[in-house]
VEXDREN-2710 file (C-alpha; in Angstrom, 1 decimal):
% VEXDREN-2710
k/r/px/py/pz
1/MET/-0.9/12.5/-63.7
2/ALA/-4.0/11.0/-65.1
3/ALA/-7.0/10.8/-63.3
4/GLY/-7.8/6.8/-63.7
5/THR/-4.5/6.3/-62.3
6/HIS/-4.8/8.2/-59.4
7/THR/-8.4/7.5/-58.2
8/VAL/-8.6/7.3/-53.8
9/THR/-10.4/4.6/-52.0
10/ASN/-10.6/2.5/-49.0
11/GLN/-9.1/4.9/-47.1
12/ALA/-10.6/6.3/-43.8
13/PRO/-11.9/10.4/-43.8
14/PRO/-9.8/12.3/-41.1
15/LEU/-11.1/12.3/-37.9
16/VAL/-12.2/15.7/-37.3
17/GLY/-15.4/17.8/-37.0
18/TYR/-17.1/15.7/-34.1
19/ASP/-17.8/16.2/-30.3
20/MET/-14.4/14.7/-28.1
21/PHE/-16.7/14.9/-25.1
22/ALA/-19.7/13.5/-25.9
23/THR/-18.2/10.6/-28.0
24/ASP/-16.1/9.8/-25.0
25/GLN/-18.6/7.7/-23.3
26/ALA/-16.1/6.6/-20.4
27/LEU/-15.2/10.3/-19.9
28/ALA/-18.9/11.5/-20.5
29/GLU/-19.8/8.6/-18.1
30/ALA/-17.4/9.9/-14.9
31/VAL/-18.2/13.6/-15.7
32/ARG/-21.9/12.8/-14.5
33/ARG/-21.1/10.4/-12.0
34/HIS/-18.6/12.6/-10.1
35/LEU/-20.3/15.9/-10.5
36/PRO/-22.7/17.3/-8.1
37/PRO/-26.3/17.3/-9.6
38/GLU/-26.6/20.8/-9.4
39/VAL/-23.7/21.9/-11.7
40/TYR/-23.7/18.7/-14.1
41/GLU/-25.8/20.6/-16.9
42/GLU/-23.9/23.5/-17.0
43/ALA/-20.8/21.8/-16.8
44/ARG/-21.9/19.0/-20.1
45/ALA/-22.6/22.2/-22.0
46/GLU/-19.4/23.7/-21.7
47/LEU/-17.5/20.2/-22.1
48/SER/-20.0/19.1/-24.7
49/ALA/-18.8/23.1/-26.8
50/PHE/-14.8/22.7/-25.8
51/GLY/-15.4/19.0/-27.5
52/LEU/-16.9/20.2/-30.5
53/ALA/-14.0/22.9/-30.4
54/ALA/-10.9/20.0/-30.0
55/GLY/-12.0/17.7/-32.9
56/SER/-12.1/20.1/-34.8
57/ALA/-9.9/20.8/-38.3
58/GLN/-9.2/24.3/-37.1
59/VAL/-7.6/22.8/-33.8
60/ALA/-5.8/19.8/-35.4
61/GLU/-4.6/22.1/-37.6
62/TRP/-3.3/24.6/-34.9
63/GLY/-1.6/21.3/-33.0
64/ARG/0.0/20.4/-36.3
65/LEU/1.2/23.9/-36.7
66/ALA/2.4/25.1/-33.0
67/ASN/4.4/21.1/-33.4
68/GLU/6.1/22.1/-36.9
69/CYS/7.4/25.7/-36.5
70/PRO/8.6/25.2/-32.5
71/PRO/9.1/28.0/-30.3
72/ARG/12.8/29.8/-30.7
73/LEU/14.7/31.5/-28.5
74/ARG/15.6/35.6/-28.6
75/THR/18.6/36.0/-26.0
76/HIS/18.6/39.3/-27.4
77/ASP/17.0/42.6/-28.9
78/ARG/18.7/44.0/-31.6
79/TYR/20.6/46.9/-29.6
80/GLY/22.5/44.1/-27.5
81/ASN/20.3/44.3/-24.6
82/ARG/19.2/41.1/-22.6
83/ILE/15.6/40.1/-23.2
84/ASP/15.7/36.1/-22.5
85/GLU/12.0/36.1/-24.5
86/VAL/10.7/32.4/-25.9
87/GLU/8.7/33.4/-29.7
88/PHE/6.2/30.6/-30.5
89/HIS/4.0/30.6/-33.8
90/PRO/0.4/32.2/-33.5
91/ALA/-1.0/28.4/-33.3
92/TRP/0.3/27.9/-29.8
93/HIS/-1.2/31.5/-28.4
94/ARG/-4.6/30.0/-29.7
95/LEU/-4.4/26.7/-28.0
96/LEU/-3.5/28.4/-24.8
97/GLY/-5.9/31.1/-24.9
98/ARG/-8.6/28.9/-25.6
99/GLY/-7.3/26.6/-22.3
100/VAL/-7.3/29.6/-20.3
101/ALA/-10.8/30.5/-21.4
102/ALA/-12.5/27.4/-20.7
103/GLY/-11.0/27.1/-16.9
104/LEU/-7.8/24.9/-17.3
105/THR/-6.4/26.9/-15.1
106/ASP/-9.2/27.5/-12.3
107/ALA/-10.5/24.3/-10.9
108/TRP/-10.0/25.5/-6.9
109/GLY/-12.7/27.8/-6.4
110/ARG/-15.9/26.6/-7.9
111/PRO/-18.2/23.5/-7.2
112/GLY/-17.2/20.0/-9.2
113/GLY/-13.8/22.4/-10.5
114/HIS/-11.5/19.6/-10.5
115/VAL/-13.6/17.6/-12.4
116/ARG/-14.6/19.9/-14.9
117/ARG/-11.4/21.0/-15.3
118/ALA/-9.8/17.0/-15.7
119/ALA/-11.9/16.2/-18.4
120/GLY/-11.2/19.6/-20.0
121/PHE/-7.5/19.3/-19.8
122/LEU/-8.1/15.6/-21.5
123/LEU/-10.0/17.1/-24.0
124/ALA/-7.2/19.9/-24.9
125/SER/-4.5/17.0/-24.6
126/GLN/-5.9/15.3/-27.3
127/GLY/-5.6/18.0/-29.8
128/GLU/-2.6/19.0/-28.9
129/ALA/-0.1/18.3/-25.4
130/GLY/2.3/20.2/-25.5
131/HIS/0.1/23.6/-24.2
132/GLY/-0.6/21.3/-21.4
133/CYS/2.7/22.2/-19.7
134/PRO/1.7/26.1/-19.0
135/LEU/-2.0/24.9/-18.0
136/SER/-0.4/22.4/-15.4
137/MET/1.6/24.6/-13.8
138/THR/-0.4/27.4/-13.7
139/HIS/-3.6/25.2/-11.9
140/ALA/-0.8/23.3/-9.5
141/ALA/1.0/26.8/-8.4
142/VAL/-2.4/27.3/-6.5
143/PRO/-2.0/25.2/-3.6
144/ALA/1.6/26.1/-2.9
145/LEU/1.3/29.7/-3.1
146/ALA/-1.7/29.5/0.2
147/ALA/1.7/28.8/2.4
148/ASP/2.0/33.0/1.9
149/PRO/-1.8/34.4/2.0
150/ALA/-0.1/37.9/1.2
151/LEU/1.1/36.8/-2.0
152/ALA/-1.8/34.4/-2.8
153/ALA/-4.2/37.3/-2.3
154/VAL/-2.4/39.1/-5.6
155/TRP/-1.3/36.0/-7.6
156/GLN/-4.3/33.4/-7.2
157/PRO/-6.9/35.8/-8.9
158/LEU/-4.6/36.4/-11.9
159/LEU/-3.5/32.7/-12.1
160/THR/-7.6/31.8/-12.3
161/SER/-8.2/34.3/-14.7
162/ARG/-10.3/33.3/-17.5
163/VAL/-8.1/35.7/-19.8
164/TYR/-4.6/34.5/-21.3
165/GLU/-2.7/37.8/-22.0
166/GLN/0.6/37.1/-24.1
167/GLY/3.8/39.3/-23.4
168/LEU/5.7/39.9/-20.2
169/ARG/4.3/42.7/-18.2
170/PRO/4.5/43.3/-14.6
171/PRO/2.1/40.7/-13.3
172/PRO/-0.8/43.5/-11.7
173/ALA/-0.6/44.8/-15.3
174/LYS/-2.3/42.0/-17.1
175/ALA/-5.6/40.4/-16.8
176/GLY/-4.0/36.8/-15.7
177/VAL/-0.5/35.4/-15.8
178/LEU/1.0/32.2/-16.1
179/LEU/3.5/30.2/-14.2
180/GLY/6.2/27.6/-14.7
181/MET/8.4/25.8/-12.1
182/GLY/12.6/25.4/-11.7
183/MET/12.9/22.4/-9.0
184/THR/15.6/20.4/-11.1
185/GLU/19.4/20.9/-11.4
186/LYS/22.2/19.3/-13.4
187/GLN/24.2/17.7/-10.5
188/GLY/20.7/16.2/-8.4
189/GLY/17.9/15.4/-11.0
190/SER/15.1/14.4/-8.7
191/ASP/17.3/14.7/-5.6
192/VAL/16.2/18.4/-5.5
193/ARG/18.0/18.8/-1.6
194/ALA/21.4/18.1/-3.4
195/ASN/20.8/21.7/-5.4
196/THR/23.2/24.4/-4.9
197/THR/21.6/27.3/-5.9
198/GLU/21.7/30.0/-3.1
199/ALA/19.5/32.3/-1.9
200/VAL/20.5/35.3/0.0
201/PRO/18.3/37.4/1.8
202/LEU/18.1/40.7/1.1
203/ALA/16.8/43.6/3.4
204/GLU/13.5/43.9/2.2
205/ASP/11.3/40.8/4.6
206/GLY/10.7/37.8/2.2
207/ALA/12.8/38.8/-0.3
208/TYR/16.3/37.4/-1.4
209/ALA/18.9/37.0/-4.4
210/LEU/19.1/34.0/-6.2
211/ARG/22.5/32.5/-7.8
212/GLY/22.4/29.3/-9.6
213/HIS/20.8/27.8/-12.0
214/LYS/18.0/25.0/-13.2
215/TRP/18.3/22.6/-15.6
216/PHE/14.9/22.2/-16.5
217/CYS/12.9/24.8/-16.4
218/SER/9.4/24.6/-17.3
219/ALA/7.3/27.5/-19.7
220/PRO/10.0/29.8/-19.7
221/MET/7.8/32.1/-21.4
222/SER/5.7/32.6/-18.2
223/ASP/5.2/35.1/-15.8
224/GLY/6.9/33.9/-13.0
225/PHE/8.1/30.8/-11.7
226/LEU/8.0/28.7/-8.2
227/VAL/11.9/27.5/-8.0
228/LEU/13.9/25.9/-5.3
229/ALA/17.5/27.4/-4.0
230/GLN/19.5/26.8/-0.5
231/ALA/18.5/29.3/1.9
232/PRO/20.5/30.0/5.6
233/ALA/17.9/27.5/6.7
234/GLY/18.1/24.8/4.3
235/LEU/16.2/24.1/1.1
236/THR/12.9/26.8/0.4
237/CYS/10.6/27.5/-2.1
238/PHE/10.4/31.1/-4.0
239/LEU/8.9/32.5/-6.5
240/LEU/10.5/34.1/-9.2
241/PRO/9.0/37.4/-11.3
242/ARG/9.9/37.8/-15.0
243/VAL/8.8/41.6/-14.2
244/LEU/9.6/43.5/-11.4
245/PRO/7.4/46.4/-10.2
246/ASP/9.0/48.7/-11.7
247/GLY/8.6/47.1/-14.9
248/SER/12.3/45.8/-15.0
249/ARG/12.9/42.7/-16.3
250/ASN/14.6/40.3/-13.5
251/ALA/17.7/39.0/-13.9
252/PHE/16.8/35.6/-15.8
253/ALA/19.2/34.4/-18.2
254/ILE/17.5/31.7/-20.5
255/GLN/20.7/29.6/-22.0
256/ARG/19.3/27.6/-24.2
257/LEU/15.9/25.6/-24.9
258/LYS/15.8/21.5/-24.8
259/ASP/15.8/19.7/-28.6
260/LYS/13.0/17.4/-27.1
261/LEU/11.9/14.2/-28.2
262/GLY/8.4/15.3/-28.1
263/ASN/6.6/18.2/-26.7
264/ARG/7.9/19.9/-29.7
265/SER/5.7/22.8/-29.3
266/ASN/6.3/23.5/-25.9
267/ALA/9.2/25.4/-24.3
268/SER/11.4/23.6/-22.0
269/ALA/14.8/25.4/-20.5
270/GLU/18.7/25.9/-19.0
271/VAL/18.0/29.1/-17.3
272/GLU/20.7/30.7/-15.0
273/PHE/20.3/33.3/-11.6
274/ASP/23.3/35.7/-11.9
275/GLY/23.1/37.0/-7.9
276/SER/21.1/40.0/-8.5
277/THR/18.2/37.8/-9.5
278/TRP/15.1/39.0/-7.2
279/ALA/12.7/36.2/-5.4
280/ARG/10.0/36.3/-2.9
281/ARG/9.9/33.2/-0.4
282/VAL/6.8/31.1/-0.5
283/GLY/6.6/29.7/2.9
284/GLU/9.0/29.1/5.8
285/GLU/13.0/28.9/5.2
286/GLY/14.2/25.2/5.1
287/ARG/10.5/24.1/4.5
288/GLY/10.8/23.9/0.1
289/VAL/10.1/20.6/-0.4
290/ARG/6.8/20.4/1.9
291/VAL/5.4/23.9/0.3
292/ILE/6.2/22.8/-3.2
293/ILE/4.9/19.2/-2.7
294/GLU/1.2/20.5/-3.4
295/MET/2.3/21.8/-7.0
296/VAL/3.9/18.8/-7.6
297/ALA/1.0/16.5/-6.5
298/ALA/-1.5/18.4/-8.7
299/THR/0.7/17.9/-11.8
300/ARG/1.5/14.5/-11.2
301/LEU/-2.4/13.4/-11.8
302/ASP/-2.1/16.0/-14.8
303/CYS/0.6/13.2/-16.1
304/VAL/-2.1/10.8/-15.5
305/LEU/-4.6/13.0/-17.6
306/GLY/-2.3/13.7/-20.3
307/SER/-1.4/10.2/-20.4
308/ALA/-4.6/9.1/-20.9
309/ALA/-5.6/12.0/-23.1
310/LEU/-3.1/10.3/-25.8
311/MET/-4.8/7.2/-25.3
312/ARG/-7.9/8.3/-26.1
313/GLN/-6.9/9.9/-29.0
314/ALA/-4.6/7.0/-30.2
315/VAL/-7.5/4.5/-29.9
316/ALA/-9.9/7.1/-31.4
317/GLN/-7.8/7.0/-34.6
318/ALA/-7.3/3.4/-34.5
319/VAL/-10.7/2.3/-34.3
320/HIS/-11.8/5.0/-36.8
321/HIS/-9.3/3.7/-39.3
322/ALA/-10.3/0.0/-38.8
323/SER/-14.3/0.6/-38.7
324/TYR/-13.4/2.5/-42.5
325/ARG/-10.8/0.6/-43.8
326/SER/-11.6/-2.8/-45.9
327/ALA/-9.5/-5.8/-46.2
328/PHE/-10.1/-8.9/-47.0
329/GLY/-13.9/-8.7/-47.6
330/GLY/-14.5/-6.3/-45.0
331/PRO/-13.9/-3.7/-42.9
332/LEU/-11.0/-4.2/-40.2
333/ALA/-12.4/-3.3/-37.4
334/ASP/-15.1/-6.5/-37.8
335/LYS/-12.1/-9.1/-38.2
336/PRO/-12.0/-11.0/-35.4
337/LEU/-7.8/-10.6/-34.7
338/MET/-8.2/-6.8/-35.3
339/ARG/-11.1/-6.6/-33.0
340/ASN/-9.3/-8.2/-30.3
341/VAL/-6.6/-5.9/-30.6
342/LEU/-9.2/-2.4/-31.0
343/ALA/-11.0/-4.0/-27.5
344/ASP/-7.2/-4.6/-25.9
345/LEU/-6.2/-1.1/-26.3
346/ALA/-9.7/0.2/-25.5
347/VAL/-9.9/-1.3/-22.3
348/GLU/-6.9/-0.1/-21.2
349/SER/-7.8/3.6/-22.4
350/GLU/-11.0/3.6/-20.3
351/ALA/-9.2/2.4/-17.0
352/ALA/-7.1/5.1/-17.3
353/THR/-9.8/7.5/-18.1
354/VAL/-11.8/6.6/-15.0
355/LEU/-9.0/6.5/-13.0
356/GLY/-8.1/9.9/-13.5
357/LEU/-11.4/11.2/-13.1
358/ARG/-11.8/9.2/-9.6
359/LEU/-8.7/11.5/-8.7
360/ALA/-9.9/14.4/-9.6
361/ALA/-13.0/13.6/-7.9
362/ALA/-11.4/13.6/-4.5
363/TYR/-9.6/16.8/-4.4
364/ASP/-13.3/18.0/-5.3
365/ALA/-14.4/16.5/-2.0
366/GLY/-11.3/17.6/0.4
367/THR/-12.5/15.7/2.9
368/GLU/-9.7/13.6/4.9
369/GLN/-10.1/10.3/3.6
370/GLU/-9.7/11.7/0.4
371/ARG/-6.9/13.3/0.9
372/ALA/-5.2/10.2/2.1
373/LEU/-6.7/8.3/-0.6
374/LEU/-4.8/10.7/-3.1
375/ARG/-1.7/10.6/-1.0
376/ILE/-0.8/7.0/-1.7
377/ALA/-3.3/7.0/-5.4
378/VAL/-1.9/9.7/-7.2
379/PRO/1.8/7.8/-7.3
380/VAL/0.6/4.9/-8.0
381/ALA/-2.0/5.8/-11.1
382/LYS/1.5/8.3/-12.1
383/TYR/3.7/5.0/-12.2
384/TRP/1.5/2.7/-14.0
385/VAL/-1.1/5.3/-16.3
386/THR/2.1/6.8/-17.3
387/LYS/3.7/3.5/-18.4
388/ARG/1.3/2.2/-20.4
389/CYS/1.1/4.8/-22.3
390/THR/4.2/4.2/-24.7
391/PRO/3.4/0.5/-25.6
392/LEU/-0.5/1.8/-26.2
393/VAL/0.2/4.2/-28.6
394/ALA/2.7/2.5/-30.7
395/GLU/-0.3/-0.8/-30.5
396/ALA/-2.8/1.5/-32.0
397/LEU/-0.3/2.9/-34.5
398/GLU/0.0/-0.2/-36.1
399/CYS/-3.3/-0.4/-36.3
400/LEU/-3.4/1.8/-39.5
401/GLY/-0.3/-0.1/-40.6
402/GLY/2.2/2.0/-43.0
403/ASN/-0.5/5.0/-43.0
404/GLY/0.3/5.0/-38.8
405/TYR/4.0/5.9/-39.9
406/VAL/3.6/8.8/-41.8
407/GLU/3.5/12.2/-39.9
408/GLU/0.4/13.4/-41.6
409/SER/-1.7/10.6/-39.8
410/GLY/-0.4/12.4/-36.5
411/LEU/0.2/9.0/-34.5
412/PRO/4.3/9.9/-34.6
413/ARG/3.5/12.8/-32.9
414/LEU/1.6/11.2/-30.3
415/LEU/4.1/8.6/-29.8
416/ARG/7.1/10.7/-29.8
417/GLU/4.7/12.3/-26.8
418/SER/4.0/9.2/-25.0
419/PRO/6.9/8.8/-23.0
420/LEU/7.1/12.3/-21.4
421/ASN/4.6/11.7/-18.6
422/SER/6.2/9.2/-17.2
423/LEU/9.7/11.5/-17.0
424/TRP/8.2/14.5/-15.6
425/GLU/7.5/15.3/-12.1
426/GLY/9.9/11.8/-11.1
427/ALA/10.1/9.1/-13.2
428/GLY/9.0/5.4/-12.4
429/ASN/11.7/4.9/-9.9
430/VAL/10.6/8.1/-7.9
431/GLN/6.8/7.1/-8.3
432/ALA/7.2/3.5/-7.2
433/LEU/9.6/4.7/-4.2
434/ASP/7.0/7.3/-3.2
435/VAL/3.9/4.8/-3.0
436/LEU/6.3/2.6/-0.8
437/ARG/6.9/5.9/1.3
438/ALA/3.5/6.2/1.8
439/VAL/2.7/2.5/2.7
440/ARG/5.1/2.6/5.2
441/ARG/5.1/5.9/7.1
442/GLU/1.0/6.8/6.2
443/PRO/-1.2/4.2/7.7
444/ALA/-4.1/6.3/6.9
445/ALA/-2.9/6.5/3.3
446/LEU/-3.3/3.0/2.6
447/ASN/-6.4/2.8/4.8
448/ALA/-8.3/4.7/2.5
449/PHE/-6.5/2.6/-0.5
450/LEU/-7.8/-0.5/1.1
451/LEU/-11.6/1.3/2.0
452/GLU/-12.0/2.2/-2.0
453/LEU/-10.8/-1.3/-2.7
454/GLY/-13.4/-2.5/-0.5
455/LEU/-16.4/-1.0/-2.0
456/ALA/-15.6/-3.2/-4.9
457/ARG/-14.8/-6.4/-3.2
458/GLY/-17.1/-9.4/-3.8
459/ALA/-18.3/-8.1/-7.2
460/ASP/-16.1/-10.4/-9.1
461/HIS/-13.6/-13.2/-8.2
462/ARG/-10.6/-12.0/-9.8
463/LEU/-10.0/-8.7/-8.5
464/ASP/-10.8/-10.8/-4.7
465/ARG/-8.6/-13.1/-5.4
466/ALA/-5.9/-10.0/-7.1
467/ILE/-6.3/-7.9/-4.1
468/ARG/-5.7/-10.8/-1.9
469/ASP/-2.5/-11.2/-3.6
470/MET/-1.8/-7.3/-3.4
471/LEU/-2.0/-8.0/0.7
472/THR/0.3/-10.3/0.6
473/GLU/2.6/-8.1/-1.3
474/LEU/2.6/-5.7/1.5
475/ALA/2.5/-7.9/4.3
476/ASP/5.8/-9.0/3.1
477/LEU/8.7/-6.2/3.7
478/GLU/11.8/-8.1/3.0
479/GLY/13.5/-6.6/-0.4
480/ILE/10.6/-4.8/-0.8
481/GLU/12.5/-1.4/-2.1
482/ALA/13.4/-3.7/-5.4
483/ARG/9.8/-4.6/-5.3
484/ALA/8.1/-1.4/-5.0
485/ARG/8.0/-0.9/-9.1
486/ARG/6.1/-4.1/-8.7
487/LEU/4.0/-3.2/-5.8
488/ALA/3.1/-0.1/-7.4
489/GLU/1.9/-2.2/-10.6
490/ARG/-0.3/-4.2/-8.7
491/MET/-2.0/-1.8/-6.8
492/ALA/-2.9/0.4/-10.1
493/ARG/-4.3/-2.5/-11.7
494/VAL/-6.6/-3.7/-8.2
495/LEU/-7.7/-0.1/-7.8
496/GLN/-8.8/0.4/-11.9
497/GLY/-10.5/-3.4/-11.4
498/ALA/-12.4/-2.0/-8.5
499/LEU/-13.3/1.0/-10.4
500/LEU/-14.2/-0.5/-13.2
501/VAL/-16.5/-3.2/-11.6
502/ARG/-17.8/-0.6/-9.9
503/TRP/-18.9/1.7/-12.9
504/ALA/-17.4/0.5/-16.3
505/PRO/-20.5/-2.0/-18.3
506/PRO/-20.3/-5.3/-17.7
507/GLU/-17.8/-6.1/-21.1
508/VAL/-15.2/-4.2/-20.1
509/ALA/-15.1/-4.8/-16.4
510/ASP/-15.1/-8.4/-17.8
511/ALA/-12.7/-7.8/-20.2
512/PHE/-10.1/-5.8/-17.6
513/CYS/-10.7/-8.3/-14.9
514/ALA/-9.9/-11.3/-17.4
515/SER/-6.7/-10.2/-18.6
516/ARG/-5.3/-8.0/-16.4
517/LEU/-6.2/-9.2/-12.9
518/GLY/-6.8/-13.2/-13.9
519/GLY/-3.9/-13.5/-16.3
520/ASP/-5.9/-15.1/-19.4
521/TRP/-3.6/-12.2/-21.4
522/GLY/-0.5/-12.3/-23.4
523/ALA/2.0/-10.0/-23.5
524/ALA/1.2/-7.5/-26.1
525/PHE/-2.1/-6.0/-26.7
526/GLY/-4.7/-8.2/-28.7
527/THR/-4.6/-11.3/-26.9
528/LEU/-7.9/-10.6/-24.4
529/PRO/-10.1/-14.0/-24.1
530/HIS/-12.0/-14.8/-27.2
531/THR/-14.8/-15.7/-25.7
532/LEU/-15.6/-12.0/-24.2
533/ASP/-18.1/-9.6/-25.5
534/LEU/-15.2/-7.6/-27.6
535/ALA/-17.3/-6.3/-30.5
536/ALA/-19.4/-4.3/-27.6
537/VAL/-16.3/-2.9/-26.5
538/VAL/-15.0/-1.5/-29.3
539/ASP/-18.5/-0.2/-30.4
540/ARG/-18.0/1.7/-26.7
541/ALA/-14.9/3.5/-27.9
542/ARG/-15.8/4.1/-31.6
543/PRO/-15.3/8.0/-31.6
544/VAL/-18.1/8.5/-34.6
545/ALA/-21.0/6.1/-35.4
546/ARG/-20.6/4.0/-38.6
END
């Protein structure tokens, strides 16, 4: 083709080679705000280095390869022996190794560990979201295993290790391990009390044989799994290792890998236990939900962080494209209507990031009040932030026009990923009903939530009015279950507004309160009041300076 007919102009350069942490002002400010001063500089340096890697062309290429070359199930070896292994592209292992080395499974034992990990998880998930699943499960298993100190003494140092070792071997023979989870079954879904998998006690104290199945088993290549099964005294939590102490494989038959809409790099499986599957009880019989709920709470926060990551990356791509792409006499980002769209997206993204990091800080604080806040604020955030992800990513894709609809842009992968966090660890109705349960049964949780809002009262009249309206909603219990989503949404918006009023720049807080709380907003993104300082909001969200 003649050079003169194929001159490439007016295309944005690839968004690579930048510090994903330092250029995300909302995230960087949240880390500084929530970390103890004595660890901030160390954490900032670590996160900046990790952000440079996450924003590199190399990680972008690994993310592409891991998704275009999805995992493959090998049920048998060449001789016909059952092995039940999942093969991944080398890019997956490199991404997972980076995450483990960065401490994304090590939050529980270091100062500011949850804030540091949350920021790192948000960065890693922007580069490639699928490998966040085993990182999340492994991190979240730590509080569940605390129900059995003897088990925790063996497994926790391996779960929180900074060393990633692929391959199945007895855990004591490895420098680090990963843990997955199997809760749901075909007939029950989120109603885990309908599970039928049976656990029969063995002669060894705490040991059981499992017979049954799991319809969704997360991260099936892991070294072990926390699963629920029906023991003689009721639903119980068990630790199921893939490899037994003598080096033999546990009976863990992977039937097939799920063919999912997105999250293609990560394996999700259907598995069966044949009655000889060995597992160790975690906690008391009949207390399985109580034990595993600690794991679920931590993974629900990771759903919030994962959605915030997708939203930030989508906004970064949209602002970057519009800053370089010219149309009708100037950059797209400077056109009033496109500026409104970008600012609206940026406000939503910042609200998600600020809320996610605030909840991570509550984990670090560990006080009774902060734990009570987490009890209600985690399902509130999980419900709303994950719901906002898909429409935001779709709008950001549209900002790139036809270019955004092409696979090479990376936006289609973000869009396919975007509904996932709303489904994982309990879909929208489950979260809304959990909020309602906390409101009705746990006055300390509601009180902690109202105290958090109270820190911002009087700072913005639209926020104050929204808080009053929310309290009115809470006071009316008639038909409350049918209104649970409406209540969860209102609670999420006022909480985000309260945090932004306290901590965000005035232009961001003003835009959020005017639109999300004051009602001066349309049904689509790009309908903010035109009198706001939208240019400043867009400039704040820009990943690379023009």
